[in-house]
Backbone bond lengths (Angstrom), bond angles and torsions (degrees), N, CA, C in turn:
res aa  C-N    CA-C-N  psi(-1)  N-CA   C-N-CA  omega(-1)  CA-C   N-CA-C  phi
1 M - - - 1.451 - - 1.516 109.84 -
2 R 1.319 114.02 146.26 1.461 120.62 179.55 1.519 108.33 -107.13
3 P 1.354 117.83 121.29 1.466 119.51 177.06 1.530 110.87 -70.65
4 L 1.322 115.55 144.27 1.463 122.08 179.85 1.521 108.09 -144.49
5 S 1.317 117.21 126.27 1.460 121.86 173.85 1.517 109.38 -112.10
6 V 1.327 115.17 140.62 1.460 122.40 179.61 1.518 107.21 -126.71
7 G 1.329 117.22 128.22 1.455 121.64 178.25 1.511 110.74 -123.88
8 I 1.329 116.37 139.18 1.466 120.62 178.60 1.524 110.41 -143.84
9 N 1.310 115.05 157.88 1.461 124.17 166.94 1.525 105.11 -114.98
10 P 1.339 117.72 94.10 1.467 120.08 -171.46 1.524 113.19 -70.34
11 T 1.311 114.97 153.93 1.459 121.75 171.75 1.519 107.83 -72.27
12 A 1.322 116.79 131.66 1.468 121.54 -177.60 1.524 111.08 -60.38
13 N 1.336 114.60 144.14 1.463 123.08 173.75 1.530 112.99 58.90
14 T 1.343 116.41 33.37 1.456 121.95 -179.40 1.519 108.77 -135.13
15 L 1.342 117.48 130.38 1.459 120.26 174.48 1.518 107.88 -64.97
16 T 1.339 116.36 120.96 1.457 122.53 -174.91 1.518 109.76 -122.84
17 T 1.319 117.19 127.83 1.458 121.25 174.90 1.516 108.58 -84.59
18 V 1.327 115.97 122.35 1.459 122.42 179.18 1.525 109.74 -83.88
19 Y 1.348 116.71 -44.14 1.461 121.08 -176.73 1.524 109.34 -156.22
20 T 1.323 115.99 140.18 1.461 123.32 172.85 1.518 107.92 -121.23
21 V 1.325 117.23 128.94 1.464 121.61 179.57 1.528 108.77 -71.05
22 P 1.340 117.64 125.49 1.462 120.64 -178.72 1.539 112.51 -66.57
23 T 1.322 115.98 159.20 1.457 122.24 176.02 1.527 109.94 -58.06
24 G 1.334 115.88 133.68 1.453 121.43 178.22 1.517 114.57 86.21
25 Y 1.331 116.86 7.19 1.470 121.16 -177.97 1.519 110.63 -128.06
26 Y 1.316 115.54 162.53 1.456 122.31 164.58 1.514 107.34 -134.31
27 A 1.316 116.35 164.45 1.465 119.64 -175.61 1.525 110.03 -146.24
28 K 1.320 115.28 138.51 1.460 120.92 171.64 1.524 107.53 -89.26
29 F 1.321 116.60 121.40 1.461 122.59 175.75 1.522 106.02 -86.11
30 T 1.342 116.54 109.06 1.465 120.55 -168.21 1.524 115.13 -111.99
31 V 1.317 118.11 -30.30 1.466 120.84 -173.96 1.527 109.57 -140.97
32 M 1.344 115.10 144.40 1.459 120.80 176.80 1.532 107.92 -145.26
33 Y 1.316 116.74 127.29 1.466 123.10 173.22 1.517 107.79 -117.91
34 I 1.324 116.10 129.92 1.454 122.02 177.86 1.527 107.20 -125.25
35 H 1.326 116.80 130.23 1.459 120.82 -178.91 1.520 108.96 -131.69
36 N 1.325 115.94 123.24 1.464 121.21 173.29 1.523 106.76 -82.96
37 T 1.326 116.41 102.64 1.464 121.36 -176.42 1.526 112.37 -89.40
38 G 1.317 116.47 -2.11 1.456 120.48 -177.06 1.521 112.89 -84.18
39 G 1.326 114.65 -175.70 1.454 121.18 -174.54 1.515 115.22 -97.96
40 S 1.332 118.15 5.26 1.463 119.90 179.76 1.526 110.27 -145.36
41 T 1.315 116.15 165.47 1.458 122.34 179.57 1.528 109.47 -68.73
42 K 1.341 116.07 129.50 1.465 122.45 -179.59 1.522 109.13 -143.53
43 H 1.343 116.36 166.68 1.461 119.72 -179.68 1.530 112.08 -118.40
44 I 1.344 114.13 163.53 1.461 122.80 179.99 1.528 108.59 -139.94
45 T 1.313 115.98 144.41 1.461 122.56 173.02 1.521 107.87 -117.31
46 V 1.339 116.01 132.13 1.463 122.71 179.62 1.525 107.27 -117.73
47 Q 1.345 116.76 130.92 1.459 120.77 -174.70 1.531 112.35 -132.91
48 W 1.315 113.70 150.00 1.462 122.46 171.20 1.527 106.88 -107.89
49 Y 1.332 116.67 119.11 1.456 120.97 173.00 1.518 106.98 -93.80
50 D 1.331 117.05 113.56 1.465 123.95 179.30 1.525 107.77 -90.24
51 A 1.335 116.57 102.59 1.462 121.71 -174.45 1.523 112.59 -63.62
52 S 1.327 118.67 -36.17 1.463 120.82 -177.14 1.523 112.18 -66.77
53 A 1.317 117.12 -28.19 1.462 121.65 179.42 1.528 112.30 -106.40
54 A 1.343 117.02 -2.91 1.465 122.34 -175.96 1.536 110.21 50.18
55 T 1.328 115.49 47.48 1.453 122.53 -175.56 1.524 110.20 -129.84
56 T 1.309 116.51 141.41 1.456 121.97 174.51 1.521 109.08 -108.68
57 L 1.338 114.92 128.94 1.465 121.32 -179.62 1.519 109.32 -120.50
58 D 1.322 116.30 133.26 1.466 120.25 178.49 1.526 110.66 -77.83
59 I 1.319 115.54 132.32 1.459 122.79 170.31 1.528 107.69 -91.39
60 L 1.323 116.00 -43.94 1.475 124.19 171.31 1.521 107.11 -132.90
61 T 1.325 117.16 138.17 1.454 120.91 179.00 1.520 109.48 -117.79
62 A 1.331 116.40 115.05 1.470 122.15 178.12 1.528 111.00 45.15
63 Y 1.323 116.37 49.73 1.460 122.50 -179.44 1.525 109.06 -75.59
64 T 1.311 117.68 123.60 1.456 123.30 -174.08 1.521 111.36 -90.67
65 L 1.332 114.89 131.59 1.461 122.30 174.81 1.528 108.54 -125.94
66 S 1.320 116.03 133.52 1.466 121.27 175.05 1.524 109.53 -69.97
67 S 1.312 116.23 164.02 1.460 121.54 176.99 1.524 110.81 -53.51
68 K 1.322 115.88 131.64 1.474 125.16 178.07 1.538 113.77 69.12
69 E 1.318 118.18 3.66 1.464 122.07 177.67 1.530 109.48 -82.57
70 Y 1.348 116.01 151.89 1.454 119.91 176.76 1.518 110.33 -132.62
71 L 1.321 115.03 161.02 1.458 123.45 177.71 1.520 107.67 -128.13
72 Q 1.317 116.11 136.90 1.460 121.59 -179.53 1.520 108.91 -125.43
73 F 1.337 117.05 124.00 1.466 123.16 171.84 1.512 106.39 -110.88
74 D 1.306 117.64 122.65 1.464 120.03 175.21 1.519 109.33 -164.98
75 G 1.313 115.00 177.50 1.452 118.63 168.93 1.495 116.93 102.98
76 A 1.303 116.22 -112.53 1.456 122.15 -161.26 1.529 115.58 -80.69
77 A 1.300 119.15 -6.24 1.462 119.67 -175.74 1.524 110.84 -139.83
78 Y 1.321 116.09 164.37 1.460 121.61 175.34 1.521 108.86 -152.50
79 V 1.335 115.59 165.10 1.456 122.94 175.32 1.519 106.98 -117.80
80 V 1.334 117.62 133.93 1.461 121.32 179.21 1.522 109.03 -91.27
81 F 1.321 115.60 121.72 1.456 123.43 175.16 1.528 107.29 -101.84
82 E 1.333 117.45 135.05 1.456 121.86 177.01 1.523 109.60 -106.06
83 E 1.321 116.44 173.70 1.464 120.02 -174.58 1.523 111.65 -51.55
84 G 1.321 114.61 134.86 1.457 121.85 -179.60 1.516 114.73 85.69
85 D 1.334 117.78 -15.48 1.465 120.55 177.00 1.524 109.62 -66.88
86 R 1.335 115.78 148.62 1.461 120.39 -177.56 1.518 111.20 -130.66
87 L 1.325 115.40 145.39 1.459 122.32 167.07 1.518 105.88 -98.38
88 Q 1.340 116.64 124.55 1.455 121.88 -174.93 1.518 109.61 -129.23
89 I 1.328 115.90 149.61 1.463 120.42 176.84 1.524 110.00 -136.60
90 T 1.323 114.93 152.57 1.456 122.59 171.68 1.522 107.05 -136.83
91 T 1.312 116.84 129.17 1.460 121.46 178.38 1.528 109.58 -108.04
92 E 1.304 115.07 160.54 1.458 121.35 -179.30 1.532 110.94 -65.46
93 A 1.326 116.28 152.47 1.460 121.54 176.59 1.525 110.42 -54.91
94 S 1.311 116.58 144.39 1.467 124.32 178.10 1.528 113.23 60.49
95 S 1.332 116.79 29.27 1.470 120.42 179.67 1.522 110.33 -105.50
96 S 1.325 114.45 167.94 1.462 121.94 176.94 1.529 107.64 -139.85
97 F 1.321 116.18 113.01 1.459 122.33 -178.01 1.517 110.26 -128.79
98 S 1.323 115.43 155.05 1.460 120.97 163.08 1.527 106.30 -119.19
99 F 1.327 115.77 147.85 1.457 121.61 -174.04 1.521 108.31 -140.84
100 I 1.321 116.56 129.66 1.466 122.00 177.60 1.525 107.95 -128.52
101 A 1.324 116.41 131.79 1.461 121.87 176.73 1.523 108.64 -128.88
102 T 1.329 115.75 143.79 1.459 121.14 177.08 1.521 109.13 -121.52
103 F 1.317 114.09 135.74 1.455 123.11 179.41 1.524 109.19 -124.89
104 E 1.322 116.18 151.71 1.463 122.11 167.65 1.526 105.29 -107.81
105 V 1.340 116.15 111.27 1.454 122.33 -171.27 1.525 109.96 -99.24
106 Q 1.329 115.93 134.51 1.461 121.61 -179.24 1.527 109.00 -130.25
107 G 1.337 116.91 136.90 1.454 121.76 176.32 1.505 111.26 -74.81
108 A 1.318 115.87 157.65 1.458 124.74 -178.30 1.533 109.32 67.38
109 Q 1.277 115.65 141.57 1.456 120.53 -176.32 1.518 111.54 -75.36
110 R 1.329 113.85 157.09 1.467 119.29 175.00 1.522 108.53 -64.90
111 T 1.325 115.84 153.44 1.458 119.16 175.95 1.503 109.94 -103.76
């Protein structure tokens, strides 16, 4: 597997795709860092779009972070994303966040 990290500063109040698994690949979603870089308490929603089921599932729903606070998900668990699956985020209006996600990407689909 090839490790891949993706970092973004999303536009507030806009559904933003962080990463889409390419055709013929799958990826283990292993780490997520979220940092509220703004000056006030705001929330963020993190979602997994499962392309095979055409379904969106919340990983975090309107999770509130105080100014300069961060959240780290890592360690003992992961979510498997298959081709076409997307990691998406939406932040609250007038917010400022940075978001980093790490995946372990593997060619050829799981059997």
